[in-house]
N, C-alpha and C positions, 0 to 999 in steps of 0.2 A: 381862194388864196393862191398866189403864184410864187410866193417867196416867204421865207421865215420872217423877214422884216415886215412884210405886209400882214402876216398873221399876228405878230407881236403888236403892231399898231392897232389892229382890230380889237385885240384883247384889251389893250390899254384904253383906247378911245371909245369903245362901245360896251364891252362886257363889264369891265370894272366901273366905268362911268355910270352904268345903269344901277349897279348895286349902291354906289355912293349917293346917287340922286334919289332913288326910289325904293331902295331896300330889296330889290329883286333884279334878276337878269337871266342870263343864259347859264345852263348847267352842263357839265360834261356828261355825255352818255357813255357808259363803260359796260363791257361784258362782265357779268357777275363772276364768272369762273376765273377769268384772267386779269380783270380790271384794265384791259386794253381799251383806250378811248376810241370810240367809233363815230362820234358826232356830237351835236349840241341840241339841246331842247330847253326852252324856258320862256320867260316873259320879257317883252320889250315894251317900253313906254315911248310911243312916237307922238310928236307934237300934233300931227294932223289927225289923230284918232282920239275919240272921247274916252276909250277904255284901253287898258293894256292889251297887247296881242300876243298870242301863242306863236312861237316860232320853233322850227325844227329843221335839222339838216343832218344827214348821215353820209358817211363815206359810201361810195357806190356799191362796194361789195357787201354791205350790210342792209341795203334797201330791200324791201319786200319780205322781211323775216319777222315782222311785228315788233321790232325794237322801237320804232318811232311811236307806234301805238301805245306801247307800255310806258315809254317815257312821257308822252303827252298826257296820258291819264294821270300819272303821278304828279306832273306839274299842275294840272287843272285841280286836282284834289288839294295840293299844297296852297294854290292861289285862294281857294275857297275857305279852307279850314284855318290855315295859319296866317294868311294875309288879308282875309276878309274881302276878297275880290270875287264878286258874284257873276260878273259879265265880262266876257272876253271877245276880242276880235281876232281874226286871222286874215292875213292877206296872201293871195296865191297868184302866181303868174298865169295868164290865160293859157289854157291848154295843158296845165299840170294836173292831169286827171288822177294820178296816184295820190297826190296831196289832197285833192278835193274829196276823193272817196274816204280817206282817213278822217278828214274834218267832219264829213257827214256821219261816219260811224261814231265820232266823239260827241255828236249832238249839235254841231254847228249847222247853220242854214245860211244860204247865200242872201246877202242883203243888196248887192248890186256891184257896180264897178266904181272905181275911184282912181284919181290921178295921184301918184305919190310925188313928193317934192322934186325927185330926179326927173320927172316928166313922163314916167312910164305909167301905163294903165294896168291896174291889177284888179282881181276879183276880191271883194270884201265879204267875209263870212263872220257871223256873230253867234254866240251861244244863245240857245232858245230860252 
């Protein structure tokens, strides 16, 4: 995001729209001690995928401290127990080794490459 208006549009058109259409979406990731928001983690429903996908993004200063892992595990548990979603996808930009390692620790396995509607090629991971 490069501006407040862009962030507001993303929240309105993507985050809220997901909840309204599917009953799930992205959640704020906050530090427990201070409740300072440090990123997002949650479920997205993309038209080009057969199952919802797990998404996460943290502010750079919080990467590598296991916050994404903790948030992703909580979202996966919520998807299974509260939403009845047993299988998840995740898409990763080629070369994003940090995210790939996290997905593998979470039990995802690489299924292959796919083109997203914007024309970019991404790596597709699925829960085993």
